[in-house]
N, C-alpha and C positions, 0 to 999 in steps of 0.2 A: 490437547490444545489444538487450536484452529490451524488450518493450512493457510499460510500467508504468502502471497505472491506480490512482488513490487517491481514495476517497471521503473528503471532508474538510469542515471548516468554517473560517471566517476566523480564529477566535481559539482554535485548538486547539494547545496546546503539544506534544502528542504527534504531531500532524500535521507540525509544524515539525521535530521531532526525527527523525521517520522520513524526511522529505524530505532533511534534512542527511546522513543515513547513505547514502541512495541517491545523492545528488550526489557524496559522497566516493568511492563505488564506481564513479563514471563515468557514471551515468545522466544523460543530457543532457535527456531529455524525459520529463515525468511528466504524464499526462493527469489533471487534477484535476476531480472532479465535486463541486461545492459543494452539499451537502445543506441548508445553511442558507439557500440562495437558492431551492431547488426542493424542496418537500415530496414531490413525486412521486418524485424521485430517492432520498429517504430511504426511502420505502416499497420501492422496487426494491432498494436496498442491504440492507434488513432481510430481504426475501424470499430473496435469493440467498446471503446470508451467515449468516442466523439471528442476527445481532448488531445491537445498537442504537448502539454506540459508534463513534467515528471515531478514527483513520483505519481504513479497511478497504482493504487493499492487494492488488492482483492483479498478478502477474508472468507474462507470457505467458498470460493468461487463467486462471491457477491462483490461487485465493484463498490467500494466505499468512497472513492475519489482520491484527492490528493492529500497533502500534509495538513492543510487547513481543515479539510473535511474530517480527517482522522482526529485532530485535536478537538473539533466541535463535538464529535461522538464522545470523546473523553469528558468534555465539559458537561455534556448532557447526561452523563452517567450511563451511557449505552454501550461503551466500548467493551467493558468486561463481559457483558452478556453475549455480545457478538463473538468475542474470542472464545468463550466457553461453548458457543454453539447453541445458546438458549434464547437468543433474541436478536433484534436488529436495531 
């Protein structure tokens, strides 16, 4: 299964929604980086993504975007392949 990293905060409904989709897809482990607890991590997230909002999701080190982007991948039928490491 893919390595998933998600920049998140404690009270973000979009973070919860993204995590729920990933769990339904069989992702057992999500490395969460809490930017509300560490402002340096927020700066890092903004530098590598160019975005200020959470969640910011990486699958196998590829930035896929936020919650809406993740659901768009699912809608397009591309999320399974990305999680399996066989597509984008």
